[in-house]
Phi, psi and omega in degrees: 000128178309135167297132171298142173299154176285167181269138179219155175239149180234135178213150180303135181301136180263167174302320176306322178312326179301317174296318182299310185294328180291323179291310179298325188267357182285079180200129177296336175287325174296314185271007180304326180256012183222051173102343176086345176227159181298147180271154173294155186303319175308331176293315178290331175301312171294323180295315189288317170310312185289334179283333172300314182288323172303311180306311178297324191272308188263338184088015177202160189189182167278105186270140173298126187260132168240165178266186181299343183261001183083011177276136183296128175234355174162208170221156166211165177152199183221144173210162173299132181303129193270009188236163179282339182263176177072214189277055188306128184089356179270160174259123186258132167261154180201176181202158178204126178234156176289151188301322179306337184252017177285152175078008185245000174090011172294316177295326178287324174300317183293316178296329181291319173295328175300306183309309174307304185298325173285320178293327175294331176278002168098013179284133192258331186214144170232161175234159167225127184260121185230140177288142191295344184264002189264079189294333173287328171290322176305316188296319183298320181298315179296317178300333179275354182086017181294151175248142170300119183249328188188151176247133185228164167240137179287143192303323188268301186274342179066027170294133171300137172205161177252142168254112171264156179217156178209130173280134180258000000 
């Protein structure tokens, strides 16, 4: 019997969340598939501002994820794919957790909540772009029922990545 998923809450990121995300993601293991090093605070300030705009425009964004105690543990959600390569024009779902929260079902629980919210917003298909070496995220896509649709290489670093898709 599968272990029940933990309780997570999703909310639109606040200005203050930029600092919290910066702190939670300041770990080389967390950032291994996202450039390898912690981003500057200004990156998270811009990212949280962009997510507030996405929520106002689309009804979804990368939401701040909290655990049952209200502690910020990462983000999850959906946003329009921001690059000219890959699934241009598609809606990408994604997640990032602080290392202390890995392996407990938080990413899957939050991704399932994301799917419900984007479906309610009228999205018909989502994609997930995952580094080919990121077994944890690949496992989440499988638990969500996503299908491997394409193998790509990023334009600059030429890193191998997968595009998973799911019809809603």
